[in-house]
DRENVEX-796181 format. One record per residue: residue number from 0; x, y, z of N, C-alpha, C, O, CB in turn. Coordinates in Angstrom, 3 decimals, decimal comma, padded with zeros to 6 digits, always signed. Glycine has a CB too. Example, Ala and Ser with C-alpha at 12.3 -4.5 7.8 and 13.67 -1.06 7.14 Angstrom:
<recs>
REC     i      neast     nnorth        nup     caeast    canorth       caup      ceast     cnorth        cup      oeast     onorth        oup     cbeast    cbnorth       cbup
REC     0   +013,190   -005,690   +007,800   +012,300   -004,500   +007,800   +013,200   -003,300   +007,800   +014,236   -003,319   +008,465   +011,308   -004,473   +009,046
REC     1   +012,850   -002,250   +007,080   +013,670   -001,060   +007,140   +012,900   +000,030   +007,870   +013,409   +001,138   +008,039   +014,084   -000,598   +005,725
</recs>
This chain:
<recs>
REC     i      neast     nnorth        nup     caeast    canorth       caup      ceast     cnorth        cup      oeast     onorth        oup     cbeast    cbnorth       cbup
REC     0   -067,584   -033,091   +013,822   -066,802   -031,987   +013,295   -067,719   -031,072   +012,468   -068,458   -031,538   +011,601   -065,611   -032,514   +012,434
REC     1   -067,660   -029,803   +012,745   -068,462   -028,831   +012,018   -067,876   -028,611   +010,628   -066,659   -028,508   +010,474   -068,540   -027,500   +012,790
REC     2   -068,736   -028,540   +009,620   -068,311   -028,335   +008,245   -068,970   -027,058   +007,729   -070,054   -027,111   +007,148   -068,675   -029,565   +007,348
REC     3   -068,317   -025,906   +007,940   -068,950   -024,626   +007,611   -069,292   -024,470   +006,129   -070,300   -023,843   +005,803   -068,049   -023,501   +008,027
REC     4   -068,495   -025,014   +005,237   -068,797   -024,868   +003,810   -070,064   -025,635   +003,451   -070,868   -025,160   +002,649   -067,616   -025,360   +002,951
REC     5   -070,248   -026,804   +004,030   -071,475   -027,559   +003,773   -072,699   -026,791   +004,269   -073,726   -026,759   +003,591   -071,406   -028,942   +004,447
REC     6   -072,597   -026,179   +005,434   -073,711   -025,386   +005,963   -074,007   -024,202   +005,051   -075,168   -023,879   +004,800   -073,398   -024,893   +007,388
REC     7   -072,969   -023,569   +004,564   -073,143   -022,432   +003,663   -073,817   -022,858   +002,368   -074,720   -022,173   +001,885   -071,796   -021,779   +003,362
REC     8   -073,387   -023,985   +001,798   -073,980   -024,480   +000,555   -075,421   -024,945   +000,750   -076,233   -024,865   -000,171   -073,145   -025,621   -000,002
REC     9   -075,730   -025,421   +001,930   -077,107   -025,826   +002,219   -078,023   -024,617   +002,319   -079,212   -024,707   +002,013   -077,166   -026,635   +003,514
REC    10   -077,476   -023,492   +002,745   -078,279   -022,285   +002,936   -078,490   -021,492   +001,651   -079,447   -020,725   +001,543   -077,629   -021,403   +003,962
REC    11   -077,605   -021,672   +000,684   -077,733   -020,911   -000,567   -077,134   -021,696   -001,722   -076,229   -022,508   -001,524   -077,045   -019,530   -000,447
REC    12   -077,632   -021,458   -002,918   -077,172   -022,245   -004,068   -075,804   -021,816   -004,633   -075,166   -022,575   -005,362   -078,196   -022,160   -005,157
REC    13   -075,370   -020,613   -004,296   -074,118   -020,089   -004,847   -073,270   -019,533   -003,706   -073,777   -018,858   -002,810   -074,391   -018,988   -005,923
REC    14   -071,994   -019,824   -003,755   -071,048   -019,290   -002,774   -070,020   -018,466   -003,537   -069,468   -018,923   -004,538   -070,358   -020,442   -001,938
REC    15   -069,767   -017,257   -003,065   -068,823   -016,354   -003,718   -067,465   -016,480   -003,038   -067,338   -016,272   -001,831   -069,331   -014,882   -003,672
REC    16   -066,448   -016,824   -003,832   -065,082   -016,882   -003,326   -064,430   -015,523   -003,502   -064,868   -014,708   -004,315   -064,263   -017,982   -004,047
REC    17   -063,392   -015,294   -002,741   -062,644   -014,049   -002,890   -061,853   -014,063   -004,200   -061,908   -015,030   -004,961   -061,694   -013,838   -001,686
REC    18   -061,132   -012,996   -004,446   -060,351   -012,881   -005,677   -058,907   -013,284   -005,467   -058,553   -013,897   -004,461   -060,413   -011,467   -006,212
REC    19   -058,098   -012,933   -006,418   -056,679   -013,297   -006,402   -055,940   -012,532   -005,303   -055,920   -011,301   -005,300   -056,033   -013,015   -007,776
REC    20   -055,342   -013,265   -004,383   -054,638   -012,627   -003,271   -053,324   -012,001   -003,724   -053,082   -010,822   -003,464   -054,376   -013,641   -002,164
REC    21   -052,479   -012,765   -004,393   -051,163   -012,246   -004,786   -051,295   -011,047   -005,725   -050,562   -010,067   -005,588   -050,336   -013,349   -005,462
REC    22   -052,204   -011,122   -006,653   -052,400   -010,009   -007,580   -052,792   -008,746   -006,838   -052,287   -007,662   -007,131   -053,462   -010,355   -008,617
REC    23   -053,690   -008,886   -005,882   -054,141   -007,719   -005,120   -053,047   -007,205   -004,198   -052,904   -005,995   -004,027   -055,387   -008,060   -004,307
REC    24   -052,273   -008,104   -003,603   -051,150   -007,658   -002,768   -050,157   -006,843   -003,588   -049,694   -005,790   -003,149   -050,439   -008,865   -002,125
REC    25   -049,835   -007,331   -004,772   -048,909   -006,593   -005,635   -049,498   -005,260   -006,067   -048,786   -004,258   -006,132   -048,550   -007,424   -006,865
REC    26   -050,792   -005,240   -006,362   -051,444   -003,982   -006,764   -051,341   -002,945   -005,654   -051,281   -001,744   -005,916   -052,926   -004,225   -007,124
REC    27   -051,322   -003,422   -004,408   -051,228   -002,527   -003,256   -049,787   -002,275   -002,814   -049,554   -001,700   -001,751   -052,015   -003,098   -002,101
REC    28   -048,837   -002,698   -003,617   -047,450   -002,349   -003,361   -046,573   -003,414   -002,741   -045,388   -003,166   -002,520   -047,421   -001,204   -002,510
REC    29   -047,102   -004,583   -002,452   -046,280   -005,643   -001,861   -045,318   -006,193   -002,911   -045,697   -006,418   -004,061   -047,171   -006,781   -001,288
REC    30   -044,091   -006,403   -002,506   -043,093   -007,006   -003,374   -043,049   -008,502   -003,067   -042,589   -008,905   -001,999   -041,685   -006,340   -003,178
REC    31   -043,522   -009,316   -003,994   -043,598   -010,751   -003,770   -042,460   -011,515   -004,437   -042,510   -012,740   -004,540   -044,913   -011,273   -004,267
REC    32   -041,454   -010,808   -004,881   -040,295   -011,472   -005,484   -039,435   -012,058   -004,375   -038,475   -011,445   -003,907   -039,467   -010,481   -006,364
REC    33   -039,810   -013,255   -003,976   -039,200   -013,901   -002,830   -039,582   -015,377   -002,897   -040,651   -015,706   -003,410   -039,657   -013,240   -001,473
REC    34   -038,746   -016,261   -002,397   -039,132   -017,674   -002,377   -040,430   -017,950   -001,610   -041,093   -018,957   -001,860   -038,022   -018,486   -001,775
REC    35   -040,791   -017,072   -000,690   -042,038   -017,250   +000,061   -043,257   -016,706   -000,682   -044,386   -016,951   -000,259   -041,926   -016,570   +001,410
REC    36   -043,058   -015,986   -001,763   -044,142   -015,375   -002,535   -045,046   -014,563   -001,605   -044,558   -013,736   -000,835   -044,964   -016,461   -003,286
REC    37   -046,349   -014,792   -001,669   -047,252   -013,976   -000,852   -047,116   -014,261   +000,632   -047,511   -013,428   +001,447   -048,680   -014,205   -001,276
REC    38   -046,573   -015,408   +001,011   -046,357   -015,691   +002,430   -045,354   -014,714   +003,040   -045,336   -014,522   +004,256   -045,869   -017,132   +002,619
REC    39   -044,531   -014,104   +002,211   -043,601   -013,064   +002,689   -044,377   -011,935   +003,359   -043,907   -011,339   +004,328   -042,746   -012,504   +001,515
REC    40   -045,555   -011,650   +002,842   -046,381   -010,576   +003,384   -046,895   -010,925   +004,780   -047,158   -010,030   +005,583   -047,557   -010,288   +002,447
REC    41   -047,040   -012,207   +005,073   -047,427   -012,614   +006,433   -046,401   -012,135   +007,452   -046,756   -011,794   +008,581   -047,580   -014,145   +006,519
REC    42   -045,135   -012,109   +007,059   -044,063   -011,669   +007,949   -043,962   -010,149   +007,975   -043,904   -009,535   +009,040   -042,728   -012,278   +007,516
REC    43   -043,941   -009,555   +006,786   -043,615   -008,133   +006,671   -044,806   -007,195   +006,805   -044,657   -006,090   +007,327   -042,960   -007,886   +005,368
REC    44   -045,982   -007,607   +006,346   -047,148   -006,721   +006,350   -048,430   -007,513   +006,623   -049,312   -007,543   +005,765   -047,259   -005,971   +005,005
REC    45   -048,560   -008,146   +007,773   -049,763   -008,947   +008,023   -051,053   -008,134   +007,933   -052,101   -008,672   +007,575   -049,672   -009,591   +009,385
REC    46   -050,986   -006,862   +008,251   -052,172   -006,009   +008,133   -052,650   -005,879   +006,703   -053,847   -005,715   +006,466   -051,886   -004,641   +008,690
REC    47   -051,745   -005,947   +005,753   -052,121   -005,877   +004,342   -052,895   -007,131   +003,935   -053,856   -007,050   +003,171   -050,869   -005,706   +003,454
REC    48   -052,478   -008,280   +004,442   -053,220   -009,525   +004,183   -054,642   -009,386   +004,717   -055,607   -009,701   +004,021   -052,505   -010,753   +004,840
REC    49   -054,768   -008,909   +005,963   -056,099   -008,713   +006,555   -056,931   -007,746   +005,741   -058,113   -007,996   +005,505   -055,978   -008,205   +007,987
REC    50   -056,335   -006,645   +005,305   -057,066   -005,624   +004,553   -057,594   -006,174   +003,227   -058,731   -005,895   +002,845   -056,165   -004,413   +004,293
REC    51   -056,779   -006,947   +002,536   -057,226   -007,522   +001,255   -058,402   -008,464   +001,496   -059,406   -008,391   +000,787   -056,060   -008,279   +000,544
REC    52   -058,290   -009,347   +002,488   -059,403   -010,260   +002,775   -060,654   -009,488   +003,177   -061,752   -009,798   +002,716   -059,016   -011,249   +003,887
REC    53   -060,492   -008,490   +004,028   -061,639   -007,693   +004,457   -062,316   -007,018   +003,265   -063,544   -006,995   +003,181   -061,202   -006,640   +005,481
REC    54   -061,538   -006,479   +002,361   -062,123   -005,825   +001,189   -062,880   -006,807   +000,308   -063,918   -006,459   -000,256   -061,038   -005,139   +000,375
REC    55   -062,374   -008,032   +000,184   -063,121   -009,041   -000,577   -064,443   -009,373   +000,112   -065,461   -009,540   -000,559   -062,279   -010,321   -000,749
REC    56   -064,438   -009,471   +001,443   -065,691   -009,728   +002,157   -066,660   -008,555   +001,992   -067,857   -008,761   +001,793   -065,415   -009,984   +003,653
REC    57   -066,150   -007,346   +002,072   -067,007   -006,170   +001,866   -067,598   -006,144   +000,466   -068,690   -005,616   +000,259   -066,218   -004,888   +002,114
REC    58   -066,883   -006,712   -000,490   -067,352   -006,750   -001,880   -068,318   -007,909   -002,133   -068,848   -008,039   -003,236   -066,165   -006,857   -002,828
REC    59   -068,552   -008,753   -001,119   -069,538   -009,813   -001,265   -069,022   -011,228   -001,190   -069,805   -012,166   -001,339   -070,210   -009,648   -002,521
REC    60   -067,738   -011,423   -000,964   -067,209   -012,783   -000,859   -067,757   -013,477   +000,390   -067,904   -012,862   +001,447   -065,665   -012,762   -000,826
REC    61   -068,052   -014,756   +000,246   -068,481   -015,579   +001,374   -067,309   -016,368   +001,954   -067,314   -016,720   +003,134   -069,599   -016,535   +000,942
REC    62   -066,314   -016,641   +001,126   -065,200   -017,502   +001,494   -063,889   -016,822   +001,130   -063,749   -016,270   +000,038   -065,313   -018,877   +000,801
REC    63   -062,929   -016,864   +002,052   -061,590   -016,345   +001,775   -060,650   -017,520   +001,553   -060,584   -018,439   +002,369   -061,080   -015,436   +002,938
REC    64   -059,941   -017,481   +000,468   -058,889   -018,464   +000,228   -057,566   -017,740   +000,409   -057,525   -016,510   +000,403   -059,003   -019,117   -001,208
REC    65   -056,508   -018,478   +000,566   -055,230   -017,826   +000,784   -054,125   -018,565   +000,055   -054,259   -019,741   -000,283   -054,920   -017,739   +002,271
REC    66   -053,054   -017,874   -000,176   -051,924   -018,440   -000,911   -050,764   -018,666   +000,040   -049,711   -018,041   -000,092   -051,500   -017,516   -002,076
REC    67   -050,957   -019,554   +000,994   -049,905   -019,793   +001,979   -049,195   -021,115   +001,729   -048,568   -021,663   +002,636   -050,485   -019,775   +003,385
REC    68   -049,286   -021,631   +000,506   -048,645   -022,920   +000,231   -047,131   -022,843   +000,382   -046,489   -023,885   +000,512   -048,998   -023,394   -001,172
REC    69   -046,547   -021,678   +000,369   -045,114   -021,531   +000,618   -044,824   -021,294   +002,097   -043,661   -021,243   +002,498   -044,549   -020,383   -000,214
REC    70   -045,857   -021,150   +002,901   -045,689   -020,880   +004,331   -045,509   -022,189   +005,083   -046,416   -022,658   +005,770   -046,899   -020,095   +004,892
REC    71   -044,335   -022,764   +004,945   -044,017   -024,014   +005,624   -042,909   -023,760   +006,640   -042,197   -022,758   +006,563   -043,595   -025,113   +004,606
REC    72   -042,773   -024,676   +007,587   -041,685   -024,538   +008,555   -040,349   -024,434   +007,838   -039,523   -023,581   +008,165   -041,672   -025,723   +009,534
REC    73   -040,140   -025,311   +006,852   -038,879   -025,300   +006,121   -038,628   -023,990   +005,403   -037,513   -023,469   +005,434   -038,851   -026,422   +005,133
REC    74   -039,655   -023,447   +004,752   -039,487   -022,187   +004,019   -039,159   -021,037   +004,969   -038,300   -020,209   +004,665   -040,757   -021,859   +003,216
REC    75   -039,837   -020,980   +006,118   -039,548   -019,921   +007,085   -038,160   -020,102   +007,690   -037,456   -019,123   +007,935   -040,609   -019,902   +008,193
REC    76   -037,768   -021,344   +007,930   -036,431   -021,583   +008,465   -035,360   -021,145   +007,463   -034,335   -020,586   +007,854   -036,252   -023,069   +008,820
REC    77   -035,594   -021,396   +006,180   -034,637   -020,933   +005,171   -034,541   -019,406   +005,153   -033,534   -018,859   +004,701   -035,038   -021,448   +003,780
REC    78   -035,568   -018,716   +005,636   -035,548   -017,253   +005,746   -034,916   -016,796   +007,049   -034,842   -015,595   +007,308   -036,958   -016,695   +005,638
REC    79   -034,456   -017,740   +007,881   -033,759   -017,360   +009,100   -034,574   -017,489   +010,373   -034,062   -017,195   +011,453   -033,296   -015,978   +008,977
REC    80   -035,824   -017,917   +010,284   -036,631   -018,082   +011,489   -036,346   -019,431   +012,112   -036,096   -020,409   +011,406   -038,130   -017,940   +011,175
REC    81   -036,382   -019,486   +013,443   -036,259   -020,786   +014,067   -037,622   -021,480   +014,055   -038,648   -020,844   +013,811   -035,713   -020,653   +015,510
REC    82   -037,624   -022,753   +014,311   -038,852   -023,546   +014,197   -039,945   -023,054   +015,146   -041,127   -023,176   +014,826   -038,552   -025,014   +014,477
REC    83   -039,582   -022,506   +016,295   -040,584   -022,021   +017,242   -041,246   -020,725   +016,766   -042,412   -020,479   +017,074   -039,946   -021,803   +018,606
REC    84   -040,517   -019,901   +016,024   -041,071   -018,633   +015,547   -041,950   -018,802   +014,318   -042,845   -017,990   +014,085   -039,955   -017,670   +015,237
REC    85   -041,713   -019,833   +013,534   -042,440   -020,013   +012,266   -043,964   -020,069   +012,430   -044,664   -019,441   +011,636   -041,969   -021,281   +011,594
REC    86   -044,514   -020,789   +013,419   -045,983   -020,826   +013,537   -046,615   -019,477   +013,863   -047,805   -019,283   +013,615   -046,375   -021,811   +014,596
REC    87   -045,854   -018,558   +014,404   -046,414   -017,248   +014,783   -046,431   -016,288   +013,609   -046,945   -015,178   +013,741   -045,616   -016,636   +015,932
REC    88   -045,889   -016,675   +012,473   -045,838   -015,794   +011,303   -047,118   -015,817   +010,540   -047,244   -015,131   +009,526   -044,710   -016,178   +010,396
</recs>
């Protein structure tokens, strides 16, 4: 199994992580007042998620982290999605 973080750490002594995702989404106008929090943006504005990550990479981040801990099958189903649609969100 390939371990990309180990390879990155072997190549350089410092790895730069991205910044706060939810804070940046809100700064750009996303409304995260929802049980899904930032995962709501995966449904409503996936391009905004991509743009925030891209901007962090352009600013020098080596690693993107994400706040999808609310992005579960159960959480999406409670929002009205069926189990088959949830993985595509």
